[in-house]
Each structure stands twice: as structure tokens, then as C-alpha cells.
TORKE-20372 format. One record per residue (C-alpha): residue number from 1; residue in one letter; chain; x, y, z. Coordinates in Angstrom, 2 decimals, m for minus. Layout:
<pts>
PT   i aa ch       x       y       z
PT NUM  A  A       X       Y       Z
...
</pts>
This chain:
<pts>
PT   i aa ch       x       y       z
PT   1  X  A  m97.32   69.41 m100.07
PT   2  X  A  m96.56   70.04  m96.41
PT   3  X  A  m98.51   66.90  m95.43
PT   4  X  A  m96.50   64.83  m97.95
PT   5  X  A  m93.26   66.23  m96.54
PT   6  X  A  m94.34   65.23  m93.00
PT   7  X  A  m95.14   61.70  m94.18
PT   8  X  A  m91.71   61.39  m95.78
PT   9  X  A  m89.99   62.63  m92.61
PT  10  X  A  m92.02   60.22  m90.48
PT  11  X  A  m91.14   57.32  m92.79
PT  12  X  A  m87.42   58.16  m92.63
PT  13  X  A  m87.52   58.48  m88.84
PT  14  X  A  m89.23   55.08  m88.41
PT  15  X  A  m86.76   53.49  m90.82
PT  16  X  A  m83.78   54.87  m88.91
PT  17  X  A  m85.23   53.72  m85.56
PT  18  X  A  m85.85   50.18  m86.86
PT  19  X  A  m82.36   49.99  m88.30
PT  20  X  A  m80.80   51.26  m85.07
PT  21  X  A  m82.78   48.75  m82.99
PT  22  X  A  m81.68   45.93  m85.29
PT  23  X  A  m78.05   46.93  m84.86
PT  24  X  A  m78.40   47.01  m81.08
PT  25  X  A  m80.02   43.58  m80.88
PT  26  X  A  m77.81   41.86  m83.45
PT  27  X  A  m74.41   43.46  m83.03
PT  28  X  A  m73.60   43.57  m79.33
PT  29  X  A  m69.96   44.42  m78.79
PT  30  X  A  m67.85   43.14  m75.92
PT  31  X  A  m67.21   45.85  m73.35
PT  32  X  A  m64.05   44.06  m72.19
PT  33  X  A  m62.36   40.69  m72.50
PT  34  X  A  m63.80   37.76  m70.57
PT  35  X  A  m61.70   35.71  m68.14
PT  36  X  A  m62.66   32.39  m69.76
PT  37  X  A  m62.56   30.98  m73.32
PT  38  X  A  m65.45   32.25  m75.43
PT  39  X  A  m65.10   30.35  m78.73
PT  40  X  A  m67.40   27.44  m79.56
PT  41  X  A  m67.44   24.94  m82.42
PT  42  X  A  m69.54   25.76  m85.48
PT  43  X  A  m68.74   29.48  m85.57
PT  44  X  A  m70.49   30.27  m82.28
PT  45  X  A  m69.08   32.33  m79.41
PT  46  X  A  m69.95   33.77  m76.03
PT  47  X  A  m70.00   37.57  m75.83
PT  48  X  A  m69.52   39.33  m72.49
PT  49  X  A  m71.11   42.70  m71.79
PT  50  X  A  m71.32   44.67  m68.56
PT  51  X  A  m73.42   47.67  m67.55
PT  52  X  A  m75.33   47.72  m64.27
PT  53  X  A  m75.20   43.89  m64.44
PT  54  X  A  m72.97   41.37  m66.20
PT  55  X  A  m74.35   39.57  m69.26
PT  56  X  A  m73.37   36.65  m71.48
PT  57  X  A  m74.82   36.38  m74.99
PT  58  X  A  m74.63   33.50  m77.45
PT  59  X  A  m73.61   34.80  m80.86
PT  60  X  A  m72.89   33.44  m84.33
PT  61  X  A  m71.01   35.80  m86.63
PT  62  X  A  m72.71   39.19  m85.96
PT  63  X  A  m76.06   37.77  m84.90
PT  64  X  A  m77.06   37.52  m81.24
PT  65  X  A  m78.98   34.26  m80.73
PT  66  X  A  m79.91   34.60  m77.07
PT  67  X  A  m79.01   36.04  m73.69
PT  68  X  A  m77.71   33.05  m71.71
PT  69  X  A  m76.71   34.56  m68.35
PT  70  X  A  m77.19   37.67  m66.21
PT  71  X  A  m75.63   38.29  m62.81
PT  72  X  A  m74.82   41.09  m60.40
PT  73  X  A  m71.44   42.72  m61.08
PT  74  X  A  m70.30   41.92  m57.53
PT  75  X  A  m70.18   38.19  m58.33
PT  76  X  A  m67.23   36.41  m59.92
PT  77  X  A  m67.25   35.61  m63.63
PT  78  X  A  m67.22   31.88  m62.87
PT  79  X  A  m70.62   32.36  m61.23
PT  80  X  A  m71.95   34.17  m64.31
PT  81  X  A  m70.89   31.25  m66.48
PT  82  X  A  m68.18   29.63  m68.57
PT  83  X  A  m67.93   26.95  m71.25
PT  84  X  A  m67.41   23.57  m69.56
PT  85  X  A  m67.90   21.28  m72.56
PT  86  X  A  m68.34   22.00  m76.26
PT  87  X  A  m70.25   19.49  m78.39
PT  88  X  A  m71.28   19.68  m82.03
PT  89  X  A  m74.80   21.11  m81.57
PT  90  X  A  m74.82   21.81  m77.83
PT  91  X  A  m72.55   23.17  m75.14
PT  92  X  A  m72.39   23.09  m71.35
PT  93  X  A  m72.58   26.47  m69.65
PT  94  X  A  m71.28   26.03  m66.10
PT  95  X  A  m71.76   28.15  m62.98
PT  96  X  A  m69.37   27.73  m60.05
PT  97  X  A  m70.13   29.20  m56.63
PT  98  X  A  m67.08   28.42  m54.55
PT  99  X  A  m64.29   25.89  m54.13
PT 100  X  A  m65.61   22.41  m53.47
PT 101  X  A  m69.20   23.21  m54.39
PT 102  X  A  m70.78   21.17  m57.22
PT 103  X  A  m70.79   22.95  m60.57
PT 104  X  A  m74.31   23.79  m61.71
PT 105  X  A  m74.81   23.47  m65.47
PT 106  X  A  m77.13   24.13  m68.36
PT 107  X  A  m76.98   22.17  m71.61
PT 108  X  A  m77.68   24.80  m74.25
PT 109  X  A  m78.63   24.19  m77.85
PT 110  X  A  m76.39   26.38  m80.00
PT 111  X  A  m79.06   27.16  m82.60
PT 112  X  A  m81.44   28.62  m80.00
PT 113  X  A  m79.57   29.18  m76.74
PT 114  X  A  m82.24   27.15  m74.91
PT 115  X  A  m81.44   24.80  m72.04
PT 116  X  A  m82.58   21.29  m73.00
PT 117  X  A  m82.24   19.84  m69.48
PT 118  X  A  m85.62   19.70  m67.75
PT 119  X  A  m84.30   19.74  m64.17
PT 120  X  A  m81.42   21.24  m62.27
PT 121  X  A  m78.16   19.57  m63.22
PT 122  X  A  m74.68   19.34  m61.74
PT 123  X  A  m71.56   18.50  m63.72
PT 124  X  A  m69.56   15.33  m63.22
PT 125  X  A  m67.61   14.81  m66.45
PT 126  X  A  m67.84   14.94  m70.25
PT 127  X  A  m66.17   13.42  m73.30
PT 128  X  A  m66.54   15.99  m76.06
PT 129  X  A  m65.26   13.75  m78.87
PT 130  X  A  m67.85   11.09  m77.97
PT 131  X  A  m70.68   13.62  m77.36
PT 132  X  A  m71.16   12.29  m73.82
PT 133  X  A  m72.17   14.21  m70.68
PT 134  X  A  m72.24   12.71  m67.18
PT 135  X  A  m74.20   14.66  m64.55
PT 136  X  A  m76.59   14.41  m61.59
PT 137  X  A  m79.95   16.10  m60.89
PT 138  X  A  m78.95   17.10  m57.35
PT 139  X  A  m75.83   18.71  m55.91
PT 140  X  A  m75.55   16.41  m52.88
PT 141  X  A  m76.77   12.97  m53.97
PT 142  X  A  m77.83   10.11  m51.73
PT 143  X  A  m78.23    6.46  m52.64
PT 144  X  A  m81.66    7.35  m54.04
PT 145  X  A  m80.21    9.52  m56.80
PT 146  X  A  m78.59    8.33  m60.02
PT 147  X  A  m75.77    9.14  m62.38
PT 148  X  A  m77.20   10.45  m65.67
PT 149  X  A  m75.32    9.62  m68.87
PT 150  X  A  m76.50   11.81  m71.76
PT 151  X  A  m75.61   10.61  m75.26
PT 152  X  A  m75.99   13.70  m77.43
PT 153  X  A  m75.68   11.69  m80.65
PT 154  X  A  m78.79    9.67  m79.87
PT 155  X  A  m80.36   12.18  m77.41
PT 156  X  A  m80.80    9.35  m74.88
PT 157  X  A  m80.33    9.69  m71.12
PT 158  X  A  m79.60    6.55  m69.12
PT 159  X  A  m79.49    6.35  m65.33
PT 160  X  A  m77.04    4.37  m63.19
PT 161  X  A  m76.54    3.81  m59.47
PT 162  X  A  m73.71    5.54  m57.65
PT 163  X  A  m71.04    3.30  m56.14
PT 164  X  A  m72.26    2.25  m52.68
PT 165  X  A  m69.05    3.28  m50.91
PT 166  X  A  m68.89    6.84  m52.25
PT 167  X  A  m71.31    8.40  m49.75
PT 168  X  A  m68.95    8.28  m46.73
PT 169  X  A  m67.20   11.54  m47.71
PT 170  X  A  m68.36   14.98  m48.94
PT 171  X  A  m67.99   16.46  m52.45
PT 172  X  A  m69.32   13.31  m54.08
PT 173  X  A  m69.67   14.68  m57.61
PT 174  X  A  m66.16   16.16  m57.57
PT 175  X  A  m64.67   12.73  m56.83
PT 176  X  A  m65.94   11.04  m60.00
PT 177  X  A  m64.41   11.01  m63.50
PT 178  X  A  m65.04    8.95  m66.63
PT 179  X  A  m62.08    6.61  m66.98
PT 180  X  A  m63.12    4.97  m70.25
PT 181  X  A  m66.11    4.62  m72.56
PT 182  X  A  m67.09    2.23  m75.35
PT 183  X  A  m70.30    1.65  m77.27
PT 184  X  A  m71.33   m1.01  m74.74
PT 185  X  A  m69.96    0.22  m71.40
PT 186  X  A  m68.25    2.97  m69.47
PT 187  X  A  m66.02    2.98  m66.42
PT 188  X  A  m65.79    5.66  m63.78
PT 189  X  A  m62.84    6.32  m61.49
PT 190  X  A  m63.78    7.64  m58.07
PT 191  X  A  m62.14    8.40  m54.74
PT 192  X  A  m63.43    6.57  m51.66
PT 193  X  A  m61.95    5.22  m48.44
PT 194  X  A  m58.66    6.96  m49.08
PT 195  X  A  m57.92    5.51  m52.51
PT 196  X  A  m58.90    5.48  m56.18
PT 197  X  A  m61.47    2.91  m57.22
PT 198  X  A  m63.28    2.02  m60.45
PT 199  X  A  m66.74    0.83  m61.38
PT 200  X  A  m67.95   m0.33  m64.80
PT 201  X  A  m71.49    0.11  m66.09
PT 202  X  A  m73.09   m1.47  m69.15
PT 203  X  A  m74.95    0.92  m71.44
</pts>
């Protein structure tokens, strides 16, 4: 009888531990409000938590999908990460490390929290309604590097040359924006030689 009682107690203890662990892993609560927007399309959100380090978690309803960022508490929140572009199935998590520096990014799949970019990537521009991301693989490009246009509807990446006259000044990536985009082409606006210029590419 005593042995049966011990088995019952052990079963209840294991059950309580499993339930508690499940609650910890699936119901992380924000310790305080984050400085940047946290809501994503499709019912997803970013949850901020801080203890000995700062953390960002990707969550849908009460389920934690993945830890997407961890940083020392001495760093600014913009270094930890913030939503830079929100697409239907993906979103851009950006990390900024000072004024003028290129913005490092990850392109995370909402269903898994995994970064689908194979290399380092630096943000140039995005059109959320068209599911388009423009970026570069390096933070300080030369004429050898290319603009990367990612079409998230077709999951195709196409590469294009930078304008030849853009390399005479620093902060190259910060001086480029998408001016227009169609199914067949897109135009960038960029600053060079003291004025705004444009260049059109065919997709």
C-alpha cells in the first residue's frame, strides 16, 4: 500500500513539473514594454523579456515559436532588434549599431522563427504590399557587390549592379531607396554627386 502511495505521489510530481515547464516555455510574459512596435501580421508578435540579458521571442497567441534575439542589457534596444518590414509569411528583424551604420537584418519565417537568408544581409529598402525586399550581402559594398532583390511571393532573388557613381561617398546603402516597382522593372532613387539620381532595372 505504501509503495502504491509513493508511485501515485511520484506520478503527480512529474505531472506538475511537466505542466509547469510547458507554461514556462509557451507563456512567456513581457517584463516591460518594448520601445518599438511588436505586432506582426497573421496574429504574430514580438515579446520582450529581460533578466541578466535582454531577449526577444516570436510568439503567436500564447505559444512561443522561437527565441529570435539575445543581447547584453548594456546595449540599446535597436541593437537587440526591431521589426523593419512585415510581410505575409516573413518579417525583417533589424539590428542597428549606431547612426550612419548599415542596418544588419535577418529575414525570419513567422512559422518557425528561422532566418532564411544564407549570408549576412544589410537593409536597403522594402515594399511590404508587394512582398519585396532590397538588400546587400555586405555593409560597405564595392563595384564587385550587387543589389539583391528578393521577391517573397516567388521566393526568387535577383542581383543587379550598383550605380557606378554611388561609390564616391560613404554610407552607400543608406543613400538608396526604391522609387517605383512594376512586374517588369524597378527604379531606385539614390544620392550621388550632391543630388538625387535614379536608375531603372529590368526584372
